[in-house]
C-alpha positions, -999 to 999 in steps of 0.1 A, spaced: -37 184 575 -7 204 553 -16 228 526 15 234 508 12 266 492 43 285 472 50 322 475 68 350 453 72 380 473 93 407 456 119 417 483 132 445 466 143 455 430 148 428 408 149 405 436 119 376 440 114 359 473 100 322 463 90 306 499 68 273 506 36 274 538 19 249 550 -4 266 569 -21 301 572 5 306 602 35 292 587 41 302 550 81 305 552 90 271 566 109 266 532 125 295 508 148 310 485 158 344 472 158 347 434 176 380 424 182 391 384 211 404 368 228 411 337 259 386 329 282 384 301 288 350 279 317 361 258 307 400 245 273 391 251 252 403 274 222 379 289 193 378 316 207 358 342 185 347 372 204 343 404 197 313 434 206 323 467 201 314 503 182 282 498 170 269 529 141 251 550 133 253 586 154 222 609 119 207 621 106 207 583 136 189 563 132 157 544 97 164 531 107 174 496 99 215 502 136 228 490 127 209 457 93 223 454 107 258 462 135 253 431 111 239 406 91 268 412 126 290 409 125 278 372 90 283 367 97 323 379 127 325 357 112 312 327 79 333 330 102 367 333 121 363 306 154 348 319 179 332 297 202 315 323 201 310 356 231 305 382 242 292 417 267 287 443 259 253 453 266 221 475 278 190 461 257 167 444 226 183 451 213 211 421 222 189 393 186 173 400 172 204 392 190 209 358 225 225 374 258 217 361 289 233 371 299 260 350 323 287 368 358 278 383 374 294 412 410 297 411 438 310 435 476 325 435 495 330 466 524 349 464 553 357 490 558 395 502 593 387 498 594 378 463 573 401 452 591 432 464 620 416 450 602 415 415 595 455 417 634 462 421 637 484 390 606 488 380 589 514 375 562 526 394 540 553 388 535 580 415 503 574 434 481 579 467 471 548 484 436 555 503 402 539 512 374 537 484 348 565 485 312 569 471 331 591 447 354 561 434 324 542 418 320 552 382 361 551 381 362 517 396 327 503 374 350 518 341 379 498 349 356 464 358 338 463 330 371 472 305 388 440 322 358 417 322 342 426 284 348 392 270 348 372 305 320 346 305 302 345 340 311 382 350 287 400 363 274 435 342 269 461 368 247 489 367 257 522 373 225 531 390 223 497 411 255 489 421 265 502 452 300 488 459 313 461 478 295 442 501 317 414 506 347 398 506 358 363 491 336 342 516 302 352 531 309 356 565 338 386 558 337 421 548 358 439 523 382 468 524 384 481 489 416 507 485 417 524 452 455 541 438 453 578 430 476 594 403 490 626 409 472 644 382 452 612 365 422 603 385 416 566 397 444 544 384 432 512 397 413 491 428 421 465 453 395 446 470 410 429 500 390 407 529 382 425 564 403 402 581 429 397 604 463 381 602 458 370 562 458 391 534 431 376 507 424 397 478 387 390 457 392 417 431 418 435 414 419 465 384 441 488 367 438 510 338 465 498 318 493 471 326 521 503 338 499 504 367 506 469 380 538 475 397 521 499 416 493 473 427 514 448 435 536 468 459 507 479 477 495 447 481 527 436 494 527 464 517 492 455 533 504 418 539 532 427 561 512 454 580 490 423 587 522 402 598 511 380 568 541 360 548 521 360 517 493 369 499 463 355 482 450 363 449 418 350 443 416 357 403 414 335 373 451 320 360 447 341 327 438 371 343 462 400 332 474 405 365 482 371 372 505 371 342 520 399 355 525 380 386 548 355 372 574 376 377 573 372 414 570 335 413 545 320 433 519 288 438 487 290 418 456 263 416 423 262 398 390 247 411 371 231 383 340 212 403 327 179 395 290 188 408 291 222 432 302 256 434 292 280 404 266 263 385 241 270 354 214 254 335 194 273 305 161 288 307 152 299 279 168 283 248 153 305 218 162 340 235 198 326 248 205 317 214 199 351 199 213 370 222 243 348 216 243 352 174 266 382 177 293 361 193 288 336 168 291 352 142 325 368 155 338 331 161 330 319 125 348 349 112 374 324 87 348 292 88 347 276 59 318 281 41 287 274 34 276 263 69 246 241 69 218 246 100 227 237 135 201 223 152 198 217 193 172 191 205 176 194 243 152 188 273 138 225 264 130 223 229 146 223 198 166 257 187 182 260 152 213 284 141 213 294 107 244 310 91 240 333 62 267 356 46 284 349 74 261 356 99 246 337 127 209 335 135 182 317 151 155 302 123 134 268 115 147 238 116 154 223 79 159 190 64 193 201 57 202 210 90 225 189 114 212 179 145 229 175 179 205 159 211 221 172 244 204 178 278 203 215 287 224 215 314 253 201 288 245 231 264 248 252 291 288 237 300 294 245 263 279 280 263 292 292 297 328 276 280 333 250 310 336 224 292 350 214 257 332 199 232 350 167 224 347 159 263 306 164 266 298 146 231 310 116 255 286 120 278 250 97 278 223 114 263 246 136 239 246 131 202 266 151 175 269 137 140 310 139 131 300 167 106 291 189 128 319 187 153 345 213 141 318 238 139 304 232 175 342 234 186 345 269 168 311 280 186 322 272 220 358 270 226 365 262 261 378 293 280 375 303 319 343 313 330 347 334 363 329 357 387 345 373 411 338 364 447 333 397 456 298 392 436 289 357 446 253 357 458 
């Protein structure tokens, strides 16, 4: 007779393994890993729980074990003060646990020939291209954090814990990070190539200033040439400053906005999350006509009310004068991340927003390009 039991086993710092057993000898027949990260939403930092490695042994599938493990992960995140959870999922499965698409993935393909032609007459700073070494970590982190300071979905990499680029643009390939070093200016920029043959794929790029972009572009074209590849692929969001620079080359770009798969998020602690976002909301409401009525969000996680006094957003008790928005947490998560527009979401079943609240909602939740480098996918 099965005796189902759920376990939480610390795997390493800030990562819990959640697994399910059915007997004393079978204690790990279904499992996932739940690492903890800091993630940006706009300029704010929130505590994010990741979901990785969800799986059940072949002979134990179709018995609902993954559901139990997923539900346990939500309890774990709630008990440990996480604000939001993120995963990268298969189609049409994780919505059952409250997850909705929240991250975009993009690509731009640039021809080597066009890249080199576009650089004719362009000033390229003197530099050396070499493999990344341990001493480069601090400089790369400085560039990365400057580039992602306002990008929803990006991780805040800890100088103490971030060890470098453990993967490329897929789980199956490693990375080959190269850095550009100036003759006297130190680290100027970096490029993270996939460790693959016959193809040139780039998962992350950073430069101290736009002045280094020509050198970065030249390095990419030359690396592609060495592989015999006619083009290279940049897996960056299409509003990334380096992608804007690459428009000079011509090329083909695409974005992938997923219906029910890939980078997905759900809210965990509504009040804690909204409290951490009040500074961001205050910034977004600069110039918004005053006074602003309190705005209550009634969700399946409970109700939280945003207040607005003297130009400052806060979290407070619901008042009789509050505008009330009824919305499932998974749709509110899409607003928070900037994945879907207010005018789109309010058409969904289960969403009810008074007409007078719409201008305020649009100011609080502008659509954007929430993105996480594929080098950080878990």
